[in-house]
N, C-alpha and C positions, 0 to 999 in steps of 0.2 A: 251731354250723358258722354261718359266714356264706354267703350267698345268691349265687352265680356265673353274671356276664354274659359268655358267649361272645362271641368276636371275631368272628363272620362277623355276627354283627346292627348292622350299620355303616351313618350315612346321608353323606351325601352335600354334603350342608347343613342349616344353621339352619334352622326353616319350624314355624310355629304350628298350622300340620294334621296332622302327621309320628302316625302309631299308635305310641304306648310301647312297647314291648317285654319291659319288665320296669315293676311299683311297687314302688315300698319304706313305708315310713313312716320319718316325725322318727326321726335321728341311730339307725337300720337303719346295719349294717357290709353293705359290696356291692363286693364284686371283680371288674372289670370289663378283660376281654381289650379287648388293642389287637396292632392290626397297624402294620407299620413306613408311616410313610409315603407307601410307592410300594403301599402293598396287600400286601407278600407276594411280589409278583411276580417281582423278584430276588432269586435267590441264586448260591454259585460255578459249580455246577451250570447255569443256565442268566441268565450274569449280562449278557447283550447287549442294548440296548434295544429290539428287533428284534420287533418285533409284542406290542411293553408296549400298555400300557391306560391311554390317559391318560386318563381319564374314571373312572381307579381310583387318586384320588391323598387324596393325606390324607382316609384313612377315619377318624372317629367311632366310637366302640359306645355303641349308642344309641338310639332318642328311653330312660329311664327317668322315668318317671313321679313325683314327690315327692311324700304324698299330706299334701295341707290347706298346696298350697302354688299363692295366689291371685294373678293377677297384680299389680303392683306389693309384690308383695314382697321383701324383702330375705333372700336364699336364699347361706349362709355353705354350704358344702363344706370340707367340712376333707380334706389324705389326708396318710391314716395310715401307707399304705406302697405303695413302685413297687419293685414286682418289673423287674427285666428280661435277656430273653436271651443268651447267650450269646457274641451277633456281633451289633457294629451294621454302616453301610453308610454310605459316605458317593457324591456323586455329581459329576462333571463334567457338567456342559453348558452349553455350549456358544449363545452369547446369553442367555445365563439370570445372576439373583442380580442384586451386584454388583460380579463384577469380569467381569462379564464379556467385557468389551472386550480380556481377559486369555488368556480364557481359547479354546484351538482343541481343544485333544483333547476329544473325549466318555470318562470311564471311572467303570468302576464299581472301590471299595476297602470291601473291605471290613478291621474289625477285631477282636479275638477281643477278648471283654471278660476279666479273665484276676486276676484276687484284686485284682477295685474297680477297676482300672488298662483301658482302650485302648491298645490296642497300637498302634502307625499303623507300618507300614511305608514307611519313605522312598528316595531314592537316594543318601543319609547318611547312614543309617541306622538304627534302628529306635528310637523315643520311646516311650516306659508310662504315659499321663496317666491320671489317677485322677477315676475317673465322681466326675457328678454331677445324676447322674439327672430328668430335667422331663418334663412333659409341655405337646406343644408348644399342640394342641388343645383348649379346654373352654367350655362355655357354656351358654348355657338356649339356647330357642331367641326368638324375636323375637317381640310384634307380630304385624307386620303387614310383613313380608316375609323370604320366602327366603335366605340365603343361605353363596352355597357355604363348605364347613366347610377351604378356603385361604382365605381373605380375616378380618383383624380386623375387629368393630368394636365398638356400646356392648353386643353379648348373648354378648360375650368373640374368640372364636373361635379362627381362627389368631397366636394372640399373642406364640409365641417366647416367655416371656420365664422368665428361669430363674431368675428365683423362685418358680416353682411348683413345687417342690420337692417330697418329702417329710416332713414337719409345716409345712406350710407350711396354711394356708385364703383360697380365695378367695372374692371378695364376687359374685354379681351380684344383675340387679334383673328379677325373673325376667319375664318379659312374654305367657306364657300360664299356663292353669290348671294342676295341678300339675310346673310348670315346662319338663320337656321338657327332661335337663339328655342332656351326650357331651361321650366325651373321646377322646382320641384323640395319636400323634403324639408319641410319646414319644420319648428322647436320653437318649442314654448323659450326654452335655458334648459342650456348645456357648457358640464364649465369647457375648459384646450385640453385636447387628448383623447374626447369622451370613451374615455375603454373600457363602461359595462357595451361600445356597441353603439347606447342608441342614448343620445338625449331626451327629451320631454315628446320627443312624438305627435304632430299635431298636423288636424288638415286645414285647412284657412285658405287666405283673396291675398294676392301678392298685386300689385301698381305698383307698374313700373312704365315706365320711355326710356327710349331709344336714342341716343346722338353719335354718329361719323364725328372721329374730332381729331387737328388737324398733328397728330403725335409721332412721325414715324416714328417706328426706331424705339416705345416701347418697350418697355418687360410686359408682358403678361400674362397672368390673371394677375389686373395689379387694383387693390380696394383701398379708396379714398373714401375714408370713413371719421368726417367732422375734426379734429381736433390729430391726424394721422395721417399718413401713408404706406402701402405695405403690398410690397409686392410677395403673392403666394405658388409654393413647390414645390413636384409632390416627383417622389424615387420613391425606387422599392425600397430603402432603409434611410431609418430619420439622416441620418451621416450624410450621407447622401443628397440628402431634399434641405438638410442644410447646406451645404456645397454649396447649390444652385441657387439658393433661396439669397447668401451671400452676392454669388454674382450678379443675378439678378437687381439686390440690390446697390449695388458700385455697378451698374447698371446702367438705370433710372437716375444712380445720377452726378453722373460722367454725360450720358449722354444727351435723356431728358434735361435737369437740372444744372448745366455746366459747372460742372465743379470739375475741378484738377482731382486725379488720382489718390493724390495724397493726404490732400483735406478729402476727399469724400471717408475716405478710409478713419480720419480722427475722426468723423461726427460718427461713423456705422459705429466705432465704437464707445466712444464717448457720454452717446442721446441715443445708439440705435438699442432694439429688442429681438431678438429673435423667437421664435416662440412654433410651442406646437402648438395648429390643427388639432391632427386628431393619428392616434395610431393604432387603425382597424380597421381600415380601410382595405386593399387590393397594394393601395400604394401612403405611401406614405407624405404628411401635406403637409411646411411647416411655413410661416411667414418671419420676414424683416422688416419693423419695422418704425419711423420714424418721423419722428413729430412735427406737426406742418410748421408751427410757430418758428422753429433754427430757418426752415427755405424760408418758411414770410420774411424771415429778417437778412435774406443774404437773398434778395429782391425774387425769388419763384415764390410763385403766389399759387398760379392751375397748371392744368396739358392742357392745352388743347389749344395755342394762339386765341384769338381775339373770338374764334364762334360755340365757342365753348359752352357759351346759356340753351337751353333754348329761348325761342321768345317767339 
């Protein structure tokens, strides 16, 4: 039986002084219940924003203390399963998001999840959109800062990267003993950019396991998702985030994979992809993707040497 962490144990900032609410061994399976990004405050029966507590936004369930994690360790979080509730929520909020100049009316829209599709009702008919459940907020405590869960940065946080799905692994650099891991803000489906300021926000459960891997100097956060590796970079502007993502991928290809700089540059421009994750949080998040097959053909199979598997 997996350990279960209930969604009433949440944080609203990643910080080094947090008291853990549960302790797990490395490779131990843990199921984490999560609220939606509005802390489950909006329901069809209570759908207006009157009385809405704006201090309770983007809750992350945790923190989780991972035995054996030391500051500076590279911690891999394997996302084994994501289960979402049967209804998702979207909100248009005047003045918020990348579309703020267009949004005049506040509106809450509920999407039923039917047969792995999100049902969106529009003025021109109904759409059935395939779901791709993802984790919006995921990270570890930084060493010397308190960072709201709604803000992305080097520790992770609200990166809103749609690659963080079931079957993916996310790598972080631990800032404190035990890591103090937390996650939340599930989306049933979301496009790159999250331009409205939300995806299909949904409560659910995330089943994870954690392991320290032997990969000193790995640029993090980094996502391994099936056929690709992607570094995630957050900064005040998209341009700055792009520059940081380029630097991180160069560091990954030269420092971790072992390529020469010019070879790495050629691969980055031939087969790499620089993409936007989100442009609506306090910092912008972009990612640089490199196909896994390219690195496999060059003899690089996985991060972390021979101890990468959880036995």
